[in-house]
BALOBA-1460 file (C-alpha; in Angstrom, 3 decimals):
// residues 159
<rec num="1" residu="m" x="3.907" y="9.931" z="8.045"/>
<rec num="2" residu="l" x="5.692" y="9.301" z="5.020"/>
<rec num="3" residu="d" x="5.934" y="10.951" z="1.789"/>
<rec num="4" residu="l" x="7.925" y="8.859" z="-0.715"/>
<rec num="5" residu="y" x="8.809" y="11.902" z="-3.129"/>
<rec num="6" residu="a" x="9.581" y="14.275" z="-0.488"/>
<rec num="7" residu="e" x="12.069" y="11.654" z="1.343"/>
<rec num="8" residu="g" x="13.542" y="10.707" z="-2.378"/>
<rec num="9" residu="f" x="12.311" y="7.300" z="-2.078"/>
<rec num="10" residu="d" x="14.149" y="5.287" z="-4.797"/>
<rec num="11" residu="p" x="11.333" y="2.904" z="-6.135"/>
<rec num="12" residu="v" x="14.220" y="1.270" z="-8.588"/>
<rec num="13" residu="l" x="14.959" y="-2.405" z="-7.516"/>
<rec num="14" residu="t" x="18.734" y="-2.309" z="-8.595"/>
<rec num="15" residu="a" x="20.607" y="-5.409" z="-9.930"/>
<rec num="16" residu="e" x="22.332" y="-5.402" z="-6.429"/>
<rec num="17" residu="r" x="19.294" y="-5.090" z="-4.285"/>
<rec num="18" residu="r" x="17.303" y="-7.826" z="-6.386"/>
<rec num="19" residu="r" x="20.420" y="-9.950" z="-5.514"/>
<rec num="20" residu="d" x="19.860" y="-9.228" z="-1.805"/>
<rec num="21" residu="y" x="16.292" y="-9.594" z="-1.949"/>
<rec num="22" residu="h" x="15.940" y="-13.200" z="-0.897"/>
<rec num="23" residu="d" x="18.379" y="-12.647" z="2.219"/>
<rec num="24" residu="p" x="16.246" y="-11.499" z="4.757"/>
<rec num="25" residu="a" x="19.197" y="-9.626" z="6.567"/>
<rec num="26" residu="r" x="20.344" y="-7.947" z="3.712"/>
<rec num="27" residu="n" x="17.071" y="-7.040" z="2.396"/>
<rec num="28" residu="r" x="15.929" y="-5.371" z="5.665"/>
<rec num="29" residu="r" x="19.487" y="-3.466" z="5.998"/>
<rec num="30" residu="n" x="19.168" y="-2.152" z="2.265"/>
<rec num="31" residu="n" x="15.441" y="-1.087" z="3.453"/>
<rec num="32" residu="a" x="16.094" y="-0.179" z="6.963"/>
<rec num="33" residu="t" x="15.029" y="3.426" z="6.944"/>
<rec num="34" residu="y" x="11.421" y="2.360" z="5.796"/>
<rec num="35" residu="a" x="11.080" y="-0.897" z="7.150"/>
<rec num="36" residu="d" x="11.949" y="0.045" z="10.764"/>
<rec num="37" residu="r" x="8.803" y="2.600" z="10.312"/>
<rec num="38" residu="l" x="6.755" y="-0.009" z="8.996"/>
<rec num="39" residu="a" x="7.438" y="-2.546" z="11.755"/>
<rec num="40" residu="a" x="6.710" y="0.395" z="14.305"/>
<rec num="41" residu="a" x="3.263" y="1.104" z="12.664"/>
<rec num="42" residu="e" x="-0.076" y="-0.160" z="14.262"/>
<rec num="43" residu="g" x="-1.822" y="1.220" z="11.142"/>
<rec num="44" residu="l" x="-1.356" y="1.819" z="7.493"/>
<rec num="45" residu="i" x="-2.993" y="4.478" z="5.246"/>
<rec num="46" residu="v" x="-2.006" y="4.549" z="1.650"/>
<rec num="47" residu="q" x="-3.323" y="7.388" z="-0.210"/>
<rec num="48" residu="f" x="-2.513" y="7.695" z="-4.016"/>
<rec num="49" residu="p" x="-3.857" y="8.715" z="-7.508"/>
<rec num="50" residu="t" x="-4.806" y="5.900" z="-9.653"/>
<rec num="51" residu="w" x="-2.717" y="5.740" z="-12.978"/>
<rec num="52" residu="s" x="-3.458" y="3.149" z="-15.546"/>
<rec num="53" residu="f" x="-5.602" y="1.298" z="-13.153"/>
<rec num="54" residu="g" x="-2.592" y="0.988" z="-10.640"/>
<rec num="55" residu="p" x="-0.865" y="2.504" z="-8.140"/>
<rec num="56" residu="p" x="2.081" y="4.979" z="-9.155"/>
<rec num="57" residu="a" x="5.316" y="3.659" z="-9.731"/>
<rec num="58" residu="m" x="6.702" y="5.118" z="-6.708"/>
<rec num="59" residu="l" x="4.176" y="3.473" z="-4.469"/>
<rec num="60" residu="k" x="4.364" y="-0.027" z="-6.488"/>
<rec num="61" residu="g" x="8.115" y="0.165" z="-6.011"/>
<rec num="62" residu="w" x="7.674" y="0.849" z="-2.214"/>
<rec num="63" residu="f" x="5.288" y="-1.998" z="-2.032"/>
<rec num="64" residu="d" x="7.715" y="-4.377" z="-3.785"/>
<rec num="65" residu="r" x="10.572" y="-3.496" z="-1.578"/>
<rec num="66" residu="m" x="8.695" y="-3.330" z="2.074"/>
<rec num="67" residu="f" x="6.505" y="-6.550" z="1.442"/>
<rec num="68" residu="g" x="9.465" y="-8.744" z="0.888"/>
<rec num="69" residu="p" x="11.563" y="-10.956" z="2.918"/>
<rec num="70" residu="g" x="12.813" y="-10.013" z="6.353"/>
<rec num="71" residu="i" x="10.537" y="-7.081" z="6.509"/>
<rec num="72" residu="a" x="6.927" y="-8.339" z="5.881"/>
<rec num="73" residu="l" x="7.555" y="-11.808" z="4.965"/>
<rec num="74" residu="d" x="9.317" y="-14.629" z="6.400"/>
<rec num="75" residu="l" x="10.465" y="-16.994" z="3.652"/>
<rec num="76" residu="s" x="12.602" y="-19.333" z="5.861"/>
<rec num="77" residu="d" x="10.129" y="-22.003" z="4.431"/>
<rec num="78" residu="p" x="9.625" y="-20.852" z="0.695"/>
<rec num="79" residu="a" x="6.631" y="-23.422" z="0.463"/>
<rec num="80" residu="h" x="4.933" y="-21.681" z="3.424"/>
<rec num="81" residu="a" x="5.542" y="-17.992" z="3.566"/>
<rec num="82" residu="k" x="4.408" y="-16.272" z="6.786"/>
<rec num="83" residu="p" x="3.403" y="-12.810" z="7.421"/>
<rec num="84" residu="m" x="5.458" y="-10.622" z="9.779"/>
<rec num="85" residu="l" x="3.699" y="-7.206" z="10.161"/>
<rec num="86" residu="h" x="1.483" y="-8.634" z="13.103"/>
<rec num="87" residu="n" x="1.858" y="-5.124" z="14.610"/>
<rec num="88" residu="i" x="-0.447" y="-3.413" z="11.965"/>
<rec num="89" residu="r" x="-4.066" y="-3.946" z="12.917"/>
<rec num="90" residu="c" x="-5.909" y="-1.866" z="10.222"/>
<rec num="91" residu="v" x="-5.047" y="-0.877" z="6.758"/>
<rec num="92" residu="s" x="-6.954" y="1.930" z="4.729"/>
<rec num="93" residu="g" x="-6.535" y="3.022" z="1.041"/>
<rec num="94" residu="i" x="-7.640" y="6.218" z="-0.286"/>
<rec num="95" residu="s" x="-7.402" y="6.576" z="-3.854"/>
<rec num="96" residu="t" x="-8.972" y="8.643" z="-6.974"/>
<rec num="97" residu="y" x="-9.557" y="7.361" z="-10.477"/>
<rec num="98" residu="g" x="-9.991" y="9.459" z="-13.596"/>
<rec num="99" residu="r" x="-12.387" y="6.777" z="-14.968"/>
<rec num="100" residu="p" x="-15.428" y="5.656" z="-13.937"/>
<rec num="101" residu="r" x="-16.254" y="2.775" z="-11.497"/>
<rec num="102" residu="w" x="-17.776" y="0.289" z="-14.073"/>
<rec num="103" residu="q" x="-14.394" y="0.555" z="-15.895"/>
<rec num="104" residu="a" x="-12.302" y="-0.084" z="-12.912"/>
<rec num="105" residu="i" x="-14.276" y="-2.986" z="-12.220"/>
<rec num="106" residu="a" x="-13.951" y="-4.361" z="-15.749"/>
<rec num="107" residu="m" x="-10.323" y="-4.087" z="-15.220"/>
<rec num="108" residu="a" x="-10.857" y="-6.092" z="-11.795"/>
<rec num="109" residu="d" x="-9.856" y="-2.651" z="-9.763"/>
<rec num="110" residu="p" x="-6.290" y="-3.712" z="-8.896"/>
<rec num="111" residu="p" x="-5.779" y="-0.773" z="-6.496"/>
<rec num="112" residu="r" x="-8.526" y="-1.912" z="-4.313"/>
<rec num="113" residu="k" x="-7.535" y="-5.607" z="-4.261"/>
<rec num="114" residu="i" x="-4.000" y="-4.302" z="-3.454"/>
<rec num="115" residu="v" x="-5.035" y="-2.580" z="-0.515"/>
<rec num="116" residu="t" x="-8.204" y="-5.053" z="0.736"/>
<rec num="117" residu="r" x="-6.332" y="-8.251" z="-0.119"/>
<rec num="118" residu="y" x="-2.731" y="-8.151" z="-0.605"/>
<rec num="119" residu="l" x="-1.489" y="-5.667" z="2.043"/>
<rec num="120" residu="p" x="-3.732" y="-7.355" z="4.807"/>
<rec num="121" residu="w" x="-2.405" y="-10.662" z="4.293"/>
<rec num="122" residu="f" x="1.006" y="-9.387" z="5.708"/>
<rec num="123" residu="t" x="-0.531" y="-8.098" z="8.770"/>
<rec num="124" residu="a" x="-2.212" y="-9.137" z="12.210"/>
<rec num="125" residu="k" x="-5.095" y="-11.687" z="11.796"/>
<rec num="126" residu="r" x="-8.226" y="-9.454" z="12.002"/>
<rec num="127" residu="t" x="-6.880" y="-6.464" z="10.486"/>
<rec num="128" residu="r" x="-9.539" y="-3.929" z="10.037"/>
<rec num="129" residu="v" x="-9.525" y="-2.894" z="6.181"/>
<rec num="130" residu="r" x="-11.203" y="0.191" z="4.542"/>
<rec num="131" residu="y" x="-10.942" y="1.376" z="0.899"/>
<rec num="132" residu="h" x="-12.203" y="4.749" z="-0.121"/>
<rec num="133" residu="a" x="-12.114" y="5.714" z="-4.059"/>
<rec num="134" residu="l" x="-13.402" y="8.729" z="-5.930"/>
<rec num="135" residu="y" x="-14.050" y="7.302" z="-9.100"/>
<rec num="136" residu="h" x="-14.386" y="9.464" z="-12.452"/>
<rec num="137" residu="m" x="-12.886" y="12.259" z="-10.556"/>
<rec num="138" residu="n" x="-12.322" y="14.422" z="-13.899"/>
<rec num="139" residu="v" x="-16.084" y="14.909" z="-13.853"/>
<rec num="140" residu="a" x="-16.923" y="14.766" z="-10.320"/>
<rec num="141" residu="t" x="-18.666" y="17.753" z="-9.379"/>
<rec num="142" residu="a" x="-17.891" y="20.011" z="-6.390"/>
<rec num="143" residu="n" x="-20.462" y="18.292" z="-4.182"/>
<rec num="144" residu="q" x="-19.336" y="14.825" z="-5.146"/>
<rec num="145" residu="r" x="-15.399" y="15.880" z="-4.177"/>
<rec num="146" residu="a" x="-16.656" y="17.683" z="-1.145"/>
<rec num="147" residu="r" x="-18.764" y="14.376" z="0.198"/>
<rec num="148" residu="f" x="-15.793" y="12.002" z="-0.552"/>
<rec num="149" residu="l" x="-13.645" y="14.376" z="1.374"/>
<rec num="150" residu="a" x="-15.991" y="14.344" z="4.368"/>
<rec num="151" residu="t" x="-16.259" y="10.633" z="4.230"/>
<rec num="152" residu="v" x="-12.808" y="10.305" z="4.179"/>
<rec num="153" residu="g" x="-11.982" y="12.742" z="7.003"/>
<rec num="154" residu="q" x="-14.787" y="10.994" z="9.012"/>
<rec num="155" residu="a" x="-12.933" y="7.667" z="8.306"/>
<rec num="156" residu="m" x="-9.460" y="9.168" z="9.394"/>
<rec num="157" residu="r" x="-10.818" y="10.508" z="12.807"/>
<rec num="158" residu="a" x="-12.205" y="6.983" z="13.416"/>
<rec num="159" residu="f" x="-8.886" y="5.129" z="12.285"/>
């Protein structure tokens, strides 16, 4: 379990950390607290509200830091990057959107693509991927919200 806000995660990539980014040992050391937890995980669930058709800056910063060299990516041969998170066998995303699905589709639905295409690339070959979204949450009825929560609850029990 990881609550980036409660743990005080700093999503800002400082100039020093940017210089260290392509050195796998230094990059991992700079992010050891979170990198060790990711390396020990068998599954990854990301739950977030969608802002401006993207994940919140806090989560985007975590993605940028964790899915880099020495943590989730082997760049020893830059022409042939290799995933490193073979321990992760299932990925699930849970998100809410303020806009309707058709608008998310018109914007190519980046949060869905991050969870269903980007994150699994770093994991085991046959990673099971699921994405659960409640679109147009601002006008969703109590019944629609309850159905979404029930669907997510069932998926998480099966996770």
